[in-house]
C-alpha positions as a Markdown table, in Angstrom:
| # | Residue | x | y | z |
|---|---|---|---|---|
| 1 | Met | 40.7 | -36.9 | -45.2 |
| 2 | Gln | 37.6 | -35.0 | -46.3 |
| 3 | Lys | 36.2 | -38.1 | -48.0 |
| 4 | Ile | 36.8 | -40.1 | -44.8 |
| 5 | Leu | 34.9 | -37.6 | -42.7 |
| 6 | Asp | 32.1 | -37.3 | -45.3 |
| 7 | Asp | 31.7 | -41.1 | -45.2 |
| 8 | Ile | 31.7 | -41.2 | -41.4 |
| 9 | Ala | 29.1 | -38.5 | -41.2 |
| 10 | Ala | 26.9 | -40.3 | -43.7 |
| 11 | Gln | 27.2 | -43.5 | -41.6 |
| 12 | Met | 26.3 | -41.7 | -38.5 |
| 13 | Ala | 23.3 | -40.1 | -40.1 |
| 14 | Ala | 21.9 | -43.5 | -40.7 |
| 15 | Glu | 22.2 | -44.7 | -37.1 |
| 16 | Thr | 19.0 | -45.1 | -35.1 |
| 17 | Asp | 20.4 | -45.9 | -31.6 |
| 18 | Arg | 21.8 | -42.5 | -30.7 |
| 19 | Gly | 21.9 | -42.8 | -26.9 |
| 20 | Glu | 20.2 | -40.4 | -24.5 |
| 21 | Val | 20.8 | -36.7 | -23.9 |
| 22 | Ala | 22.0 | -35.5 | -20.5 |
| 23 | Asp | 18.6 | -34.5 | -19.1 |
| 24 | Tyr | 19.8 | -34.0 | -15.5 |
| 25 | Ile | 21.1 | -30.6 | -16.8 |
| 26 | Pro | 17.8 | -29.1 | -18.0 |
| 27 | Gln | 19.4 | -26.9 | -20.7 |
| 28 | Leu | 21.1 | -29.9 | -22.2 |
| 29 | Ala | 17.8 | -31.9 | -22.2 |
| 30 | His | 16.5 | -29.7 | -25.0 |
| 31 | Val | 19.3 | -30.4 | -27.4 |
| 32 | Asp | 18.2 | -32.2 | -30.6 |
| 33 | Pro | 19.9 | -35.7 | -30.5 |
| 34 | Asn | 19.7 | -36.0 | -34.3 |
| 35 | Gln | 22.9 | -34.1 | -34.8 |
| 36 | Phe | 26.5 | -35.2 | -35.5 |
| 37 | Gly | 29.6 | -33.3 | -36.4 |
| 38 | Ile | 33.3 | -34.2 | -36.8 |
| 39 | Ala | 36.3 | -32.1 | -37.5 |
| 40 | Val | 40.1 | -32.8 | -37.8 |
| 41 | Ala | 42.8 | -30.1 | -37.5 |
| 42 | Thr | 46.2 | -31.3 | -38.9 |
| 43 | Pro | 49.7 | -30.0 | -38.3 |
| 44 | Asp | 49.8 | -28.1 | -41.6 |
| 45 | Gly | 47.0 | -25.8 | -40.4 |
| 46 | Gln | 44.1 | -27.5 | -42.4 |
| 47 | Val | 40.8 | -28.1 | -40.7 |
| 48 | Tyr | 38.5 | -30.8 | -42.3 |
| 49 | Ala | 34.9 | -31.1 | -41.2 |
| 50 | Ala | 31.7 | -32.8 | -41.9 |
| 51 | Gly | 28.1 | -33.0 | -40.6 |
| 52 | Asp | 27.1 | -30.4 | -38.0 |
| 53 | Ala | 30.7 | -29.4 | -37.4 |
| 54 | Ser | 29.9 | -25.6 | -37.2 |
| 55 | Thr | 27.1 | -26.0 | -34.6 |
| 56 | Leu | 27.9 | -24.7 | -31.1 |
| 57 | Phe | 27.5 | -27.1 | -28.2 |
| 58 | Ser | 28.4 | -27.0 | -24.5 |
| 59 | Ile | 31.8 | -28.7 | -24.2 |
| 60 | Gln | 31.3 | -29.6 | -20.5 |
| 61 | Ser | 34.0 | -31.8 | -19.1 |
| 62 | Ile | 36.3 | -31.4 | -22.1 |
| 63 | Ser | 37.1 | -28.0 | -20.6 |
| 64 | Lys | 38.9 | -29.9 | -17.8 |
| 65 | Val | 41.8 | -30.4 | -20.3 |
| 66 | Phe | 42.2 | -26.6 | -20.6 |
| 67 | Thr | 42.0 | -25.9 | -16.8 |
| 68 | Leu | 44.5 | -28.7 | -16.2 |
| 69 | Thr | 46.9 | -27.1 | -18.7 |
| 70 | Ile | 46.4 | -23.7 | -16.9 |
| 71 | Ala | 47.0 | -25.3 | -13.5 |
| 72 | Leu | 50.2 | -27.1 | -14.6 |
| 73 | Gly | 51.5 | -23.7 | -16.0 |
| 74 | Lys | 50.7 | -22.0 | -12.6 |
| 75 | Leu | 51.6 | -24.7 | -10.1 |
| 76 | Gly | 53.8 | -27.2 | -12.0 |
| 77 | Asp | 54.0 | -30.6 | -10.2 |
| 78 | Ala | 52.8 | -29.0 | -7.0 |
| 79 | Leu | 49.3 | -29.5 | -8.5 |
| 80 | Trp | 49.6 | -33.2 | -7.7 |
| 81 | Thr | 49.3 | -32.5 | -4.0 |
| 82 | His | 45.7 | -31.4 | -4.7 |
| 83 | Val | 44.7 | -34.2 | -7.1 |
| 84 | Gly | 45.9 | -37.6 | -8.1 |
| 85 | Arg | 46.7 | -39.2 | -11.5 |
| 86 | Glu | 45.0 | -42.6 | -11.3 |
| 87 | Pro | 41.9 | -43.8 | -13.2 |
| 88 | Ser | 38.8 | -43.8 | -11.0 |
| 89 | Gly | 36.8 | -46.8 | -12.3 |
| 90 | Asp | 33.8 | -45.0 | -10.9 |
| 91 | Pro | 31.1 | -42.6 | -12.4 |
| 92 | Phe | 32.3 | -39.1 | -13.0 |
| 93 | Asn | 30.3 | -37.7 | -10.0 |
| 94 | Ser | 31.0 | -40.4 | -7.5 |
| 95 | Ile | 31.7 | -39.6 | -3.9 |
| 96 | Thr | 32.8 | -43.1 | -2.9 |
| 97 | Ile | 36.5 | -42.8 | -3.6 |
| 98 | Leu | 36.7 | -39.4 | -2.0 |
| 99 | Glu | 35.7 | -41.1 | 1.3 |
| 100 | Tyr | 38.3 | -43.8 | 1.0 |
| 101 | Glu | 41.0 | -41.4 | 0.0 |
| 102 | Ser | 40.4 | -38.7 | 2.6 |
| 103 | Gly | 38.9 | -36.2 | 0.2 |
| 104 | Arg | 41.8 | -36.1 | -2.4 |
| 105 | Pro | 40.3 | -36.7 | -5.9 |
| 106 | Arg | 41.6 | -39.6 | -7.9 |
| 107 | Asn | 42.4 | -37.6 | -11.1 |
| 108 | Pro | 41.7 | -34.1 | -12.6 |
| 109 | Phe | 39.0 | -35.4 | -15.1 |
| 110 | Ile | 36.3 | -36.6 | -12.6 |
| 111 | Asn | 34.1 | -33.9 | -11.3 |
| 112 | Ala | 35.8 | -33.8 | -7.8 |
| 113 | Gly | 39.2 | -33.5 | -9.4 |
| 114 | Ala | 38.2 | -30.8 | -11.8 |
| 115 | Ile | 36.7 | -28.8 | -8.9 |
| 116 | Ala | 40.0 | -29.2 | -6.9 |
| 117 | Val | 41.9 | -28.0 | -10.1 |
| 118 | Val | 39.7 | -24.8 | -10.2 |
| 119 | Asp | 40.3 | -24.2 | -6.4 |
| 120 | Ala | 44.1 | -24.5 | -7.1 |
| 121 | Ile | 44.1 | -22.0 | -9.9 |
| 122 | Met | 42.0 | -19.4 | -8.1 |
| 123 | Met | 44.8 | -18.4 | -5.8 |
| 124 | Gly | 42.7 | -16.0 | -3.8 |
| 125 | His | 41.2 | -14.3 | -6.9 |
| 126 | Glu | 37.6 | -13.7 | -7.5 |
| 127 | Pro | 35.6 | -15.9 | -9.9 |
| 128 | Lys | 35.3 | -13.2 | -12.5 |
| 129 | Glu | 39.1 | -12.9 | -12.8 |
| 130 | Ile | 39.6 | -16.6 | -13.1 |
| 131 | Leu | 36.8 | -17.0 | -15.7 |
| 132 | Gly | 38.4 | -14.2 | -17.7 |
| 133 | Glu | 41.7 | -16.1 | -17.6 |
| 134 | Ile | 40.1 | -19.4 | -18.7 |
| 135 | Leu | 38.4 | -17.7 | -21.6 |
| 136 | Gln | 41.5 | -15.9 | -22.6 |
| 137 | Phe | 43.4 | -19.1 | -22.6 |
| 138 | Val | 40.8 | -20.8 | -24.9 |
| 139 | His | 41.0 | -17.8 | -27.2 |
| 140 | Phe | 44.8 | -18.2 | -27.3 |
| 141 | Ile | 44.9 | -21.9 | -28.1 |
| 142 | Thr | 42.1 | -21.6 | -30.8 |
| 143 | Asp | 43.2 | -18.3 | -32.2 |
| 144 | Asp | 39.4 | -17.4 | -32.1 |
| 145 | Asp | 38.1 | -14.6 | -29.9 |
| 146 | Ser | 34.5 | -15.4 | -30.6 |
| 147 | Ile | 34.2 | -18.3 | -28.1 |
| 148 | Arg | 31.9 | -17.5 | -25.2 |
| 149 | Phe | 30.4 | -19.0 | -22.0 |
| 150 | Asp | 26.7 | -20.2 | -22.4 |
| 151 | His | 25.4 | -18.5 | -19.3 |
| 152 | Lys | 22.0 | -20.3 | -19.5 |
| 153 | Val | 23.8 | -23.7 | -19.2 |
| 154 | Ala | 26.0 | -22.4 | -16.4 |
| 155 | Ala | 22.9 | -21.2 | -14.5 |
| 156 | Ser | 21.1 | -24.5 | -15.1 |
| 157 | Glu | 24.0 | -26.4 | -13.6 |
| 158 | Met | 24.3 | -24.0 | -10.6 |
| 159 | Glu | 20.6 | -24.4 | -10.0 |
| 160 | His | 21.0 | -28.2 | -9.9 |
| 161 | Arg | 24.4 | -28.3 | -8.1 |
| 162 | Asp | 23.6 | -30.5 | -5.2 |
| 163 | Arg | 25.8 | -33.5 | -6.2 |
| 164 | Asn | 28.8 | -31.4 | -7.1 |
| 165 | Ala | 28.3 | -29.2 | -4.0 |
| 166 | Ala | 28.4 | -32.4 | -1.9 |
| 167 | Leu | 31.7 | -33.4 | -3.5 |
| 168 | Ala | 33.1 | -29.9 | -2.9 |
| 169 | His | 32.0 | -29.7 | 0.7 |
| 170 | Phe | 33.4 | -33.1 | 1.3 |
| 171 | Met | 36.8 | -32.1 | -0.1 |
| 172 | Lys | 36.7 | -28.9 | 1.9 |
| 173 | Ala | 36.0 | -30.8 | 5.1 |
| 174 | Phe | 39.3 | -32.6 | 4.5 |
| 175 | Gly | 41.1 | -29.4 | 3.9 |
| 176 | His | 41.5 | -29.9 | 0.1 |
| 177 | Leu | 39.6 | -26.8 | -1.0 |
| 178 | Lys | 40.8 | -23.4 | 0.1 |
| 179 | His | 38.1 | -21.1 | -1.4 |
| 180 | Asp | 34.4 | -20.6 | -0.8 |
| 181 | Val | 32.5 | -23.6 | -2.2 |
| 182 | Asp | 30.0 | -21.6 | -4.2 |
| 183 | Lys | 32.6 | -19.4 | -5.7 |
| 184 | Val | 34.6 | -22.5 | -6.8 |
| 185 | Leu | 31.4 | -24.1 | -8.2 |
| 186 | Gly | 30.5 | -20.9 | -10.0 |
| 187 | Val | 33.8 | -21.0 | -11.9 |
| 188 | Tyr | 33.5 | -24.7 | -12.5 |
| 189 | Phe | 30.0 | -24.5 | -14.0 |
| 190 | His | 30.9 | -21.6 | -16.2 |
| 191 | Gln | 34.1 | -23.4 | -17.4 |
| 192 | Cys | 31.9 | -26.4 | -18.4 |
| 193 | Ser | 29.4 | -24.2 | -20.2 |
| 194 | Ile | 31.9 | -22.9 | -22.8 |
| 195 | Ala | 30.2 | -23.2 | -26.2 |
| 196 | Met | 32.3 | -24.4 | -29.1 |
| 197 | Ser | 31.9 | -26.1 | -32.5 |
| 198 | Cys | 33.7 | -29.2 | -33.6 |
| 199 | Gln | 35.9 | -27.0 | -35.8 |
| 200 | Gln | 36.8 | -24.7 | -32.9 |
| 201 | Leu | 37.4 | -27.7 | -30.5 |
| 202 | Ala | 39.7 | -29.5 | -33.0 |
| 203 | Cys | 41.7 | -26.3 | -33.2 |
| 204 | Ala | 41.8 | -26.1 | -29.4 |
| 205 | Gly | 43.6 | -29.4 | -29.3 |
| 206 | Arg | 46.3 | -28.6 | -31.8 |
| 207 | Phe | 49.0 | -27.9 | -29.1 |
| 208 | Leu | 48.5 | -31.4 | -27.7 |
| 209 | Met | 49.3 | -33.1 | -31.0 |
| 210 | Ser | 52.6 | -31.3 | -31.4 |
| 211 | Asn | 54.4 | -31.6 | -28.0 |
| 212 | Gly | 52.8 | -28.4 | -26.6 |
| 213 | Val | 53.3 | -26.2 | -29.7 |
| 214 | Asn | 50.4 | -24.8 | -31.8 |
| 215 | Gln | 52.1 | -25.4 | -35.1 |
| 216 | His | 49.5 | -23.2 | -36.9 |
| 217 | Thr | 50.5 | -20.2 | -35.0 |
| 218 | Gly | 54.0 | -21.3 | -34.0 |
| 219 | Val | 53.4 | -20.5 | -30.4 |
| 220 | Ser | 54.5 | -22.8 | -27.5 |
| 221 | Val | 51.6 | -23.4 | -25.1 |
| 222 | Ile | 53.2 | -25.8 | -22.7 |
| 223 | Asn | 56.5 | -27.7 | -22.6 |
| 224 | Pro | 56.7 | -31.1 | -24.3 |
| 225 | Gln | 56.8 | -33.1 | -21.1 |
| 226 | Arg | 53.5 | -31.6 | -19.8 |
| 227 | Ser | 51.9 | -32.1 | -23.2 |
| 228 | Arg | 52.8 | -35.8 | -23.1 |
| 229 | Arg | 51.5 | -36.1 | -19.5 |
| 230 | Ile | 48.2 | -34.4 | -20.3 |
| 231 | Asn | 47.8 | -36.9 | -23.2 |
| 232 | Ser | 48.6 | -39.8 | -20.9 |
| 233 | Leu | 45.9 | -38.6 | -18.4 |
| 234 | Met | 43.4 | -38.3 | -21.3 |
| 235 | Met | 44.1 | -41.9 | -22.3 |
| 236 | Met | 43.8 | -43.3 | -18.8 |
| 237 | Cys | 41.1 | -41.1 | -17.3 |
| 238 | Gly | 39.4 | -39.1 | -20.1 |
| 239 | His | 36.2 | -41.1 | -20.3 |
| 240 | Tyr | 35.5 | -41.9 | -16.6 |
| 241 | Asp | 34.6 | -45.5 | -16.1 |
| 242 | Gly | 34.5 | -45.9 | -19.9 |
| 243 | Ser | 38.2 | -45.0 | -20.4 |
| 244 | Gly | 39.3 | -48.6 | -20.8 |
| 245 | Glu | 36.6 | -49.2 | -23.5 |
| 246 | Phe | 37.6 | -46.0 | -25.3 |
| 247 | Ala | 41.3 | -47.0 | -25.2 |
| 248 | Tyr | 40.4 | -50.5 | -26.5 |
| 249 | Arg | 38.2 | -49.3 | -29.4 |
| 250 | Val | 39.9 | -46.1 | -30.4 |
| 251 | Gly | 43.5 | -46.2 | -29.0 |
| 252 | Leu | 44.0 | -42.5 | -28.7 |
| 253 | Pro | 44.1 | -40.0 | -25.8 |
| 254 | Gly | 40.6 | -38.3 | -25.5 |
| 255 | Lys | 38.3 | -36.4 | -23.2 |
| 256 | Ser | 34.5 | -36.5 | -23.4 |
| 257 | Gly | 31.8 | -34.2 | -22.1 |
| 258 | Val | 28.2 | -34.9 | -21.3 |
| 259 | Gly | 27.3 | -32.3 | -23.9 |
| 260 | Gly | 28.1 | -35.0 | -26.4 |
| 261 | Gly | 31.5 | -33.8 | -27.5 |
| 262 | Ile | 34.8 | -35.7 | -27.5 |
| 263 | Leu | 38.3 | -34.2 | -28.1 |
| 264 | Thr | 40.8 | -36.8 | -29.3 |
| 265 | Ile | 44.5 | -36.4 | -30.0 |
| 266 | Ala | 46.5 | -38.3 | -32.5 |
| 267 | Pro | 50.0 | -37.2 | -31.6 |
| 268 | Gly | 51.8 | -35.8 | -34.7 |
| 269 | Lys | 48.8 | -36.4 | -36.9 |
| 270 | Gly | 45.7 | -34.6 | -35.9 |
| 271 | Ser | 43.4 | -33.1 | -33.3 |
| 272 | Ile | 39.9 | -34.5 | -33.7 |
| 273 | Ala | 36.6 | -33.3 | -32.3 |
| 274 | Val | 33.3 | -35.1 | -32.6 |
| 275 | Trp | 29.9 | -34.2 | -31.3 |
| 276 | Ser | 26.6 | -36.0 | -31.0 |
| 277 | Pro | 24.4 | -35.2 | -28.0 |
| 278 | Gly | 23.2 | -38.7 | -27.2 |
| 279 | Leu | 25.2 | -40.4 | -24.5 |
| 280 | Asp | 25.9 | -44.1 | -23.6 |
| 281 | Pro | 25.2 | -45.3 | -20.0 |
| 282 | Val | 28.5 | -44.0 | -18.7 |
| 283 | Gly | 28.1 | -40.5 | -20.1 |
| 284 | Asn | 30.1 | -40.6 | -23.3 |
| 285 | Ser | 28.8 | -39.7 | -26.7 |
| 286 | Lys | 27.4 | -42.9 | -28.3 |
| 287 | Leu | 27.9 | -41.9 | -31.9 |
| 288 | Gly | 31.1 | -40.0 | -31.1 |
| 289 | Leu | 32.7 | -43.2 | -30.0 |
| 290 | Lys | 31.6 | -45.1 | -33.0 |
| 291 | Ala | 32.8 | -42.3 | -35.3 |
| 292 | Leu | 36.2 | -42.2 | -33.7 |
| 293 | Glu | 36.5 | -46.0 | -34.0 |
| 294 | Leu | 35.7 | -45.7 | -37.7 |
| 295 | Leu | 38.2 | -42.8 | -38.2 |
| 296 | Val | 41.1 | -44.9 | -36.6 |
| 297 | Gln | 40.2 | -47.9 | -38.7 |
| 298 | Lys | 40.4 | -45.7 | -41.9 |
| 299 | Thr | 43.5 | -43.8 | -40.9 |
| 300 | Gly | 45.5 | -46.2 | -38.8 |
| 301 | Trp | 46.1 | -43.3 | -36.2 |
| 302 | Ser | 45.9 | -45.4 | -33.0 |
| 303 | Val | 48.9 | -44.9 | -30.8 |
| 304 | Phe | 49.1 | -48.7 | -30.7 |
| 305 | Ser | 49.6 | -49.0 | -34.5 |
| 306 | Asn | 53.1 | -49.5 | -36.0 |
C-alpha cells in the first residue's frame, strides 16, 4: 500500500493541469494549488500516507457526511421529511430544483440539503451548542482532539453568503427551515470550515468502511443499516453533478469538498482521503479524482469488482 501511494503521489506531482482553486471563497483563493496528499486508513488500524498528507485544509462539503450521521442519530428516518435522497443533476448551489420541489432539497449533500440538515439538528439550540456537538463528534470518530474550525474561512464564507442565504430563505418561505436563517448559516459555514489533514480525514471515515464500527477503537458509531445508507448516498450524490462520472471512473462511495478534498470509502478495505486544491468545472478536485482512479486500478477496490 505504501508503494502504491508513493507512486500515485509521484505521478500527481508531475501533472501540469491541476484545475482552479475555489476563488469565490476568498480564503480558499490563496491556497497553493501545487499540493497533493493522499492517505488510506485500513481496518487493522494502519494509516498509510504520501505527499502533503499532513497538511491541514478546509474540508468544506465533506463535513456534510458527518452532520448527516449526527442527524440520522438524532432523528432517524424522520430526517427524510426535511430532505430527499435523490441525485440532483444540478450544481451544488443551484436554486432551480428547490423551486420545482416546493423548497424541499433533493439530497443532503447539495448546499440546500446540508443547510436543511443543520436546521434539523439544531432543535432549538443556539449555534454555539450545535458547533460544539459537531466538533465533539469529529473528535470522537477520528480519536483526535486537535481538530478545529478555521474561523477565517468561516468568516469569509459568511461575508459572501448571498447565494446560500437565498437558498435558506427560499426553504424557509416554504416552511422547511424552523430556525433563524443567519443562525443556521453560521453553523453551516463553521461546519464547512473544519480543518483536517488527509490522515485525519481518512481516520474520520473508518466507521463507514466497517458497517458503522470504528474498528481501531472498537466503538460503534452508527448501526450497520445507516452506515450502508450513508455510503449509498455518497455514491449517488457525493460529487454533485459529477457523481455519475465519479462512480464511472472510481466506483466507490465518496464525498468531495471545494477545498479540494475527497473522502472515499472502500467497504471492508479502506477509508481514503485525497486532497489537491485545484477543482474541475463541477467543483471536484481534479487531481483527487485522477489519484482515486489510479488507486482503484492498482488495488481492485471498486464496489463493482468481483
